[in-house]
Every structure is written in structure tokens, then in C-alpha cells.
N, C-alpha and C positions, 0 to 999 in steps of 0.2 A: 504494500500500500504506500502511496505517495500523497502527502498533504501539503498544501500551501496555507490553507485557512486553519486557525487555531481550533476550530470546532472539529477536532479529529476523533474525539471519543467522549462518551457521556455515560455516567454511572458504571455500567459493566459491559459496554460494547463499543467497538470501533465503528466510526461512521463508514458506511458503504453507499453505493449508488442506489441501493434499494431503500425507498422511503415509503412510509405509510401514506396512502392516498385514500380519498373517499369517492365512491362511485354511486351513481343513481341509475336504477334500472326499473323498467316497468314489469310488474308481476301480473300475468294473465292466467285465467283458468278456462280450459275447454273440456267440459265433461269432468272426468276424474283426473285429468292431467293438468299440470302447471307448467308454464313456460316463463323464462326470465330473459329480458333483453329487448333491444340492445342497450348496453350500459354506456354511461357517460362519466368520464373522469372529471369531477368537478374541480379538483385541485389543479388539473392541467390547464385550466383557464386563467390561472394567476400569472403575473408577469414572468417572463423567461429569466432564468438565472444561468450565468456562464459556468459556474462551478457545480458539477453534478453531485459532489459530495456534500454540499451545503444547500441543495435546492429545497423547495417547499416540502415540509413534512407535517402531516396532519396528526395532532396530538389527541384530539377528542372531537366528537360531533354529536349533534342531536337532530332529530327530524320532527317536524310539526305533526300533530295528531292526524291531519288529513293527508300527510305525505307530500304536500305540494312545495314545502320549503325545508331547507336544512341550514343549520348554523354549524360552523366548524372552527376549531382552534388551531392556529399555526404560529410558529416562530419565524418571523421574516428572515430569509437568507441575507447575510451581511458579513462583513469582515469582523464585526464586533460581537458576534454571537456568544462568545465566552465571557464577555464582560458587560453585556446589556441584558436587561430582563424584559425587553419588549416582546410581548406575546399578544397576538391579535385575534379578533373574532370576525369572521366573514359570514354574510348571509347570502344564500343562493337558492334559486328556483330549481327544483328537481325535474321540471318539465320542459322548460324553454331553452335550456342550454345557454342562458345569459351569463355574462361575466359576474363573478361574486362581488358583492358590495361590502366594502370595509366599514365596520361599525365603530372601531376603536382608534381611528387614525389620529385623534387629538390627544391620545394618552400614550405614554411611553413605559408604563408599568405592565405587569402581567395580568392578562384577562383569562378567565376560566369559567367552567361550570355553566355554559349556556343552557337554557331550558325554555321551551315554548309554553305559553298558556294553553289550556285545554281547548279553547276556541281558535287557537292559532293566530290570534291578532297581535300578541305581544311576545317579546323575547326578553328574558331577564338573564343577567350574568353577574359574575363577581369581577371586580376591577381593582387592582392596585394602581396607585397614581404616582408613586415615587420611583423614578428611573434608577435602576441599579440596586434596588433594595428588595430582596426576595421575601422578607418578612414584614413588609408593609401591611397595613390594615386592608382587608377586603371591603370595598364599598359595593353597594347593590345598585345596578343600573337597569332600567327598563326601556326597551325600544318598542315603539308602536309602528307596526308595518305600514299602516295606511297613511300616516302623517310623516313618517320617517323622522320622528322626534325622539330624543333620548332624555330621560330624566333620572336623577338620583333619588333613592328612597332610603329613609332611615340614616341619613348622612351624619346625624349627631351621635350615632351608636359608637361606643368605645370598645366594643368587642368585635372580633373578626369571624364572620360566618365561614363555614367550610364548603357548603354546597347549597343548592336551591331546588325547591320543588313547588309547583303551583298547587293551590287548593282547587278542588273540582269546580267550585263556582267562580274561579278566576279572580277572586277578590283579595286574596292574600297569598303570601309565600311562606313556606316552611323551610327551616334551615337547622342544621346542627352547629353549635358553636361551643368553644371551650369557655368555661366559667368556673373559676375557683376549683380547679382539679376535676371537674366533671365535664362531660360532653352532653349538653342539654338541647332539647328540641324547642325552638322558638318560632312563634307565629308572628308574621309581620304584615300589617295592612299595606297593600300595594299602592294605596292612594295617599294615606297619611303618614305611613312609616311607624305607626304605633306598634309596640312589641309586647308579646305576652309569652312568658316561659311556661311551657306545657309539661315539662318534667323537671325534677329537682334533685335526683340522686343518680349515681352511677354514670354510665356512658351509653349514649344512643348512637345508632348508625343506620344507614340504609333505609331511610324513611320512604314510604310509598302511600299516597292518599288512596283510600278505597271509595269514599263518598264524601259528602260535605261535612261529616262529623267524625270520620274514622281514619286513622292512620295505622299502617303496619310499620313496625320498625324492629330493629335488633337491639337488645339491651343486655348489658353485662355490668358486673361490679367486681371489686377486688376479690370477693368470695363467691362470685357467680359467673360461670362461663356463659357465653352468648346464647340467647334464645330469642325466638320471635314473639313479639308482644303486639297487642292492639291497644291504641290510645283513642279515647273519646275526647275530641278537641274541645267540646263544650264543658263537660264535667271534669275533664282531666283524669278520669278513671282509667286505670291500666289493667289489662287482662293478659296474663301469660298464656300463650297458645302452644308452646312446645316445651319439653323438658328432656332434651336429647341426651344429656349426660346423667340422668337420674340414677341409673344402675351403677355407673362408675363412681359417682360421688358418694355412694353409701359407705365406701371404704376409704374415702379421702377426706382429710381435714383441711379446711380453708378458713383462714382468719379474716376478720373484717378489718377495714381501715379505720383508725381513730385520728381525727383531725387535731392539729394544733397550729397556733399562730405565734409568731415571735417578732421582735424588732430586729431587722436585718440591716444591710448596708444602706447608707443614705437616710437612716431613720425610718425606712419604709416597713410596713407590716408584710411579713413573708409567711407563706402557707406551706405546711407539710403534713404528713401523716405517718403513723406507726402501725406496723403489722406485727402482732405478738407471735412468738414461736409456738410450735405444736407442743401440747401438754403443758402449757404455761402454768407456773406456780410462782406466786409473788414472793415466796420465801427463798426462791432460788435465784442465783445471778446468771445472766446470759450475755454472750458476746453481741456486739452490734454490727450490722451490715448497712452501710450507707449506699443507696443506689442513686446515681447521678445521670440525669437524662441528657440527650443529645441536643443539637441546635447550634448555639444556645437558645435560639428563638423557637424552642419546642416546649412542651410541657408534659409531665407525667400526669396521667389521668387515673381516676379510680375506675378501672376497667379490668377485664380479664385478658391478660396478654398471653400470646403464645410465643413471644420472642424470648430473648435471654433475660428480660428484665421484669418478670412476674415476681412481685415481692414474696408471694407465698412459696416460691421455690427455695428462698433463703430462710424464711420462717420455718419451713418444714425441716430444714437441716439444723435448727436449734438457735437461729439468730433473731434478735429483735431487729426488724427491718425498718429502716427509716427512709422516707422519700421526701425530698424538698424541692419545691418549684422556685428556684432562685431567680434573681433579676434576669430578664430576657424571656422568661416564660410567658406565653400568651394566656389570656383568660383573666388577667388582672388589670386590664386597661392598657392601651397602646403605649403610653409613656413608660410603663413598667417594662414592656417588651423592648422599646427603643433604647432604654437606658444602658444596655449592655454594650453598645457600640464603643469601641476603643477601651473597654473595661473587662475584657475576658478574664484576666487573672485577678481582678479586683472585686467587683460586686458579687459575682457568683461564689467566689472563694469565701468572702466574708460571710455571706448568707449561710453557706454550708457549715462553716466552723461555729457560727453562733447558733445554728439550728441544732447541731450535735451537742453543744454545751447546754442548750435549753432542755433537751430531752434527758440527758444524763443527770442534770441537776434535779429533775423532778421525778424521774423513774429510777428509784434506787436499786431496782433489779437488773439494771444494766451494768456490766463490768467494764469500766472505762479503760482497763488495761488490755482488753481483748476486742479491739475494734478494727474493722476493715472497710475500705471504700472501693466501689466498683462503678465503672461507667463506660458508655459506648459513644463513639464519635466525639462530640464536645465533652461528654462525660469521660471519655478516655483521655482527652486533652487535660481535663481537670484532675484526673488521677495522676498524670505526669506532673502537673503544676503542684498539686498537694505534696508530691514526693520531694520537692525541693523547698517546701515552706513549712512543714510541720512533721513531727515524729510521733504524733498521737495515734497513728494507725499501725497495726502489726503487719498488714499486707495490703497491697493495692492490685486491682485488676484494671488494665487499660485495654479496651476493645476498640480497635479502629481509631486510636487517639493520636493527635498530632504530637510529634516529638519536637519539631522545630517549626515555628511560624514562617520562617524564611523559606526553607526547602519545601514546606507544605504548600506555600503559595505557588511555587513553580511546578509542583507535581500534581495539582488538582485539576479537575475538568471544568469547574465553574468559577471563573475568576471574579465574577461579580460579588461572590460571597466574601472572600478575604479582603477585597478592595473596599467594600462598604464597611465591613465590621472592623477592619484594622488599618489597611493601607497598602500602598505599592512599595515594594522593597527598594526601588531605585529613587523614590522620592524621599528627600531628607525627613520630612515630617512623618510620612508613612513608615519609613524605616525605624524611626524612633519608637512609634507605637507598636510595631511588630516586635521589636527587641524588648520593649517594656512588658510584653505579654508572652515572652518566649520561655517555655518550661526549661528547667535546668536542675542539676544536683539530684539525680535520681537514685532510688534504692528500693529494694524489695518490690519489684513490679513484674506482673505477668503480661506479656504482650501476645496478641493473636492477629497476625497479619493475614490478608487474603490477597491472592494474586490478581483477581478480577475486579478489585475495587479501585475505580478511577477517581473517587472522591478523596479518599485518604490512601495514598500509595503505600504498598507494603514496606517500602524503604523507611517510612516513619517508624513502624514497629521494629524493624531490624536495627535501626539506628539506636533506639533506646535500649534494646536488649543487648546490643554490642557494648554500649557504654557500661551497662550494669555488670555484665560478665567480666569485662576487662578490668573492672575495679574490684572484682571478687565478691560482688553482692549476689546473694541467691536470687535467681530469676529463671523463669521458664518461658520458652517460645513455643506456642502452639500454632501450627501453620496449616491452613486449608487452601490448597491451590485451586479448588473448584468453587470457591465462594466469593461473594462480592462484599458490599458494605454490611450485609446481614448474613446470618446463618439460615439458609433456605432448605437444606436437606435434613430429613429427620435423623439419619444416622450421625451426621455431623453435629446436630443439636445435642444429641445424647453425649457425644464425646466432649463437646464444649462444656456442658454442665458438669460432667464428670471431672474434667480438669480444674474448672473453677472452684467447685465445691471441695474437691480434694485440697486445693491450694489454701483456701481461706480457713478450712477446719484445721489444717496442719499448723498454720501460723498463729491460730488463736487457741490451740490445744483444746479443740472442741470435738466431742464425740457425737456424731449425727445419730438420730434414732433409727437409721437404716444404713446398710452397707453401701458406700459410695462406689467403690471399685469392685 
């Protein structure tokens, strides 16, 4: 492969000339037989680009209920694709073969989640407005097809919606948004922007309106795997429709999350929760496991995770498990999210240390001499950072964590992220910020690189591990050549948990209630 444009790879794949496109085709039925075609490549009607490796690529699309229009999401081909966050939405007819109409040309942020009203007259989508900032707040825009006018709705809202779905009567929108560690369903009046929270606990996902008063959605909580529920949007009554894991859960202990708030960096209130260990006895002391989320503009939620960061995995091994949504986390107002810019090693670190001090001072059953910290992506960076700034932890686990903000900049696939959050290495001001937030002085760390991760290159993990072992510090490298930024394969996930639990129980002198290896 030969590349001139920096958009050579993304997440876990190299750019090729094969790009996702969107086609429209007529579906006809004659008797018992169906026929399709002829098809029209809607994306092919966009302006021609000279570089086939960076040509138009359709990320998402939606079709109107009548099938006469479609809207699709594309990242415009350009030389700046790795440092610009401009993602557009186009509207096109599925029948006439006319050139798609750009709806977001006045905005340079990321557009996403287009959805047609049930009568097909309006299109709503989410829009970030700050160029270069991937964690900007999502605003809601509605386009009326007949008038070709676009309006913003609920522009005063300080939380960022994740997706959109129209009500059956076309009068309101439903969305899921993060709010104080939960993922809640919110109803928004499409005319006034008035908002109403329809759920209050746990995490909701995959909302689907059934009629004017009913929504189907998937709900989970820290102690409850995901199941399908029905919500009455008038009374807010919720009915659980499935209990898929009932048989399995009869022999599994899952602890609930217990919220706490404390004063963190900048004098702000910071939210966290504790998950108590299996067989908890207040008269016994337990080790502590601190879980640190990625981002930093992400948030841990009280949901049932199947990734490496389910707090009950560590509680089941005998740890009091602590989760903290430090500065940068969404769900606490956009200013709280924005505040982490240029402060990677500052505000989140202060929040985490103060949060640990808060729970250990109030929960006497925690053994402060037996604490570990674990994190992935930014959480892995924070594990590296902690390693050079405090000795209060017996062991650290860094999963996909940056070892160097300098080499990490040059090795990543999305340059807009480090450029906005920290700076450019060749710019004196940016270099100073990068160095100010550059982890150093490492000890007792477990690194787990992946060869197919283009977000955090495997050399970041190898670099930290090399420094540790060369200095004679106990460290373990666990390498998965067939994984990317996450652990996707079941067998690899078992191995990952085995290595991590073995490591943290060893260094805290903890006997898990089951055999780890």
C-alpha cells in the first residue's frame, strides 16, 4: 500500500479503495417472486475526488418511512481528514437520481444520528459545532423538507444526547443521554424543546417507539444484565419483558452500586460509586480496586458491561471496587467535560486521589495498604501517570495506555484528539502542554498491547514495559496480536481477566473465592 494522505488507517484497519456506499433500488413483487433493481449508487453522485483512498465513505444512513428519501452521513474527503472533525449529512431522493443536498454545510463539527419523522416531513440529527473537538456537546437540529429550513431544538440543554428517535405522533423526540452515571431516556418536545426524563436508574439503550404511549428499550444496571423492557411514556411505568439470564444468575452474585459525592479538583463536586465484594462482612478488611474509564471525555455508567471493566468482576474476586467519573466525564454539564483540556495529568488525577481518600476514610473495611488501580485507554494513561506520582497502590494495570504524549501523538490515527486536548509537538506552547502531561517514573505496571490498535500503538505499551524491566521493576507484558483497542474475542477475554486478576491478587496478597488459574 502507498499513501500520500494522512488518512491511511483508522481504528483497526488500513484505508483501501473499497469504501462503504449507499444504494437505492426498487423492490417489486410479481406473484410469489420478488425482484430488486436497478440500483443507484447515491454516494457516487457526490463531487469527484482524485485520491481513491480518501474518497467519499458512507458512515451511516436512514430512509424515510415511505422510502422516497434517504439521509446519509459522510466525512468529506480532504487533506485534513486526520485533524478535522467535519462530518456531514446529505439528503437525497431514492427515486429521481438527483444530486444529494448538503444539510450541514454551515457547520464544521461532527453530524450524526439522522432520523426521519414518521410522516417523512422532517429530519432530525445531532450536531457538534466546534471544529476539531470530538467531545463537543451534541445539539439537536430539525430540517423541514418542504421549506428547506433548519432549526435548533433544546439548545439550552447542558447534556449531550446520544441518539434520536421520533415519537409516533411526530410531536416529540426520544433520546438517551448520560446523566450522573446513568444513561436515561429523555423526551423532548420538537417545537418547544421542553424535556422530560422518563427513566431514573441504570442505563437504557436501543429505544424503539411502539405507539404514542409505549417505548421498547434495553435496560441494564450494575447488578442486572441487559433485558428488554417496555416504558409507558405517560405514567413512566416500566415492564420487564425478558429475563434471559435468569437461570445463570441463580448461581451468580452481583453487587449493587452505592453512590457517593466528594469535592474534587477545582472545588467541583465529583461523583463515584462503590461495589462491595462477594460475601461482604463489615468486620473484615478488603483490598480496593480503582477502575478508571477511558476518554477522558467518556464516563463510567451504572450498566452491565461485558468489557474488561465490569466492577463486579473485581468485586467477585474479593475487592471493594471503586468507580469515579473524574473531570472530563460527560453527564455532569458540558463545562465539566470541557475542563479536562490541557489538564490530563491534573484534574482527573486529583479527583481520583481525593475520591480514594474519601472512601477509605469513611469505609473502615477497606485496607489502605492493599490497593490497586486499573484503567483502559485514558484510564491506562492515568495508570502510567499515577505510577510516577504516588506509591499508594500495590499494583497498576494499564490497558491501551499512552506511555508518552509525544510519541503517542505521532502514532495515533486521529490527530484531532491530541491536538485539541493537548497540542502539537512542534508548536512551543503545545509542546509545553504535552510535556506537562507526559507520564514518567514508572513501577509495578502491567501492560497489554494489541497489534491492530491504531488509536494507541502497541509501541506505547512496549515502551513502558521496557523501561520497567530494564530498571528491575516487576512487570508483565500480555500481548494479543489479533486484537485492537478492545478485547473482542471470548477466549482472549478469558485470558485477559485471568492475567489481570492473577496480577492484582498477587500484589495485594488476596485470596479470591475461586481459582483464578
